N, C-alpha and C positions, 0 to 999 in steps of 0.2 A: 414551481410545483411543490406542493406540500407532501412531505413524507408521512407515511403511516407509522404508528408505533412499532408494528411488526417489521417494517423495512429498516427502521433505525436500529432495532434489536439485531436484525440480521447483519447489518453493516458493522455493528459493534462486535459481534462474534467473529466476523471475517477479519476485522482489525486485530483482535486478540490472536487469531490463528496465524495471520501473517507476521505479527510481531514475534510470536514464539518461534516460527519457522526461521525468520531472519536472525533471531538471537542465538541460534545454534552455533556454537564455536567450532565444532569439528564436524563438518558436513561430509557425509558419506555419499558415494556415487548413487546409492539407492534413494537418498533423500532429495537429490537434485530435481527429478521430475515433479515431485510433489511441491517443492518450493516454487518452481517455475509455474506450475499450474495454479497455485493459490495466488501468486503475484499477478498472473494474467487475469484471474477472476476479479481481483481487487481493481485492476486497471479498467475493467469493463463497467464497474459501478462507480468509479471515481467521480464522474460528473454529478452523481446524485448524492454523494456523501456529505455529511455535515463537515464543516471546516475543522472541527475538533478531531474528527476521525482522520481527516487528511493530514493534520499535524502529527498525530501519533504514528501514522504510517511513514511519514517522511523521517521522523526521528529514527524509526527502526531501520529504514532503508539506508539512511546516512551512517548508521552505526555498523552496518554489515561489512565485515572484514574483507571477504573475497566475493563480491557480488558477481552473479552471472549476467549475461547480456539481458535477460528478462528483468532482473532486479534493477539493472541500470536504466532500462527503458521505463520501469515503474517510477524510479527516482526522478527521471526527466518529466514524466507526466505529473508527478506530485509537485515538482517545482513550478511547472506551468500553472497548475491549479492554484497554488499559493500566490503566484505572481498576479494572476487575475484577481484573486481575492483582495490583494493589497494594492491593486491598480498600478502595477509596475509595467513599464514598457518593455518590450522584448529587445 
């Protein structure tokens, strides 16, 4: 499926938002619902994303110091997508 320019731009914005959210070094309780929600959103569009976006998200998720269960689930989904891209066996 061919992505439109608008979809690519939307995905790029989402990647920037997730990267910023996961880059927060001192996460407050008030921040956690937002971080979980934006990670869930990224996971829903992950199959449509360009591989360059997937790589940037994976870097951000891998650098997260204290990941929540949602961030860990996103990390696993990103690993799976990268594995498929590189033709790795499970």
